[in-house]
Every structure is written in C-alpha cells, then in structure tokens.
N, C-alpha and C positions, 0 to 999 in steps of 0.2 A: 504494500500500500504506500510505503514511503516513496518508492520510485514513481509510481503513478501520480502521487500528490505533487511531485516536482516536475511533471511534464514528460517523464520518460514513457516510451512506447515499446511494447514487446514485439520483436520481430522473430518469429519462429524459424525462418530460413537461416538466420544467423545465430539462433539460440542466445539472443542478447537483448537487453534493454537499451534502447538508443534514444538520444535527444534529437528532435527535429532541427535542421539547420536554420529554420525560421527564427529561432531564438537568438541567433547571432553568437559570436565568440564570447562576449562578456556575459550575455544571458545564460549561455550554457555553463560557463565557468561558475557563475553564482549558484546555479541549480546543482551542479556536481558538488560544490563545496557544502551546500546545505544537506544533501543526501549523505555525504561522507560523515558529517558531524552527527547526524541523527543515527545512522547505522552503527558507527563506532561507539556511540554512547550506549547502544543496546548490546555491545559485544560482538557485532557482526563485522567480519573483515570485508574489505572492498578491493576488488581487482578491476582496474581500469585498462582499456585498450582502445586504440583508434579502430573504427569500423572500416571494413574494406570498401573501396569505391564501388558505387552501384552502377556506374555507367562505363562503357568502354572508352568514352572520350576523356575520362579522368585518369585513365591508365597511360603511362608513358609508352611511347612506341618501342618495339623490340629493336635491339641493335642489329645492324645489317650483318648477314652471315658472311664469314670470311670465305673468299673464293680460293680454291686451291691453286697454288702457283704451278706453272708448267715446270716439269722436271728438266733439269739441265743435262745436256750430254757433253762429254769431253772429246 
C-alpha cells in the first residue's frame, strides 16, 4: 500500500513497481525518498534499480560488426 500511496504502479512484465515519468526527476526522487523512509521504519529493506527502456528508440545502436580483413600472401 505504501508504494501505491506514493504513485508507484505495478508492472507484471517486469515484476516491479515503477514510477511514471510524468512525475519528473524531482517528483520521482521525492516519492522514492518518502517510500524508503516509510518502509525502512517498518523494517523492510528496499532495493532500487533503473527500469529497462521500453522502446527500441531509447536503446543505443549496436556497434558495427568488424569485417574480416583479407589474408595476406607472401
């Protein structure tokens, strides 16, 4: 209930509670801080991680594959 009260949403495909980006960086930071304080006061440990990007546009392009160089003959 603490996570929901602070605006977190459960995403079953990631098995994680996430904050919407609409809150902005400072808004999300305040919400995370509030959740951490409340949960640690109850003796509950908190493990935070960045979520994986949800769109392929957010991923960096793959590096180009190395082309094999022609073998040299003597």
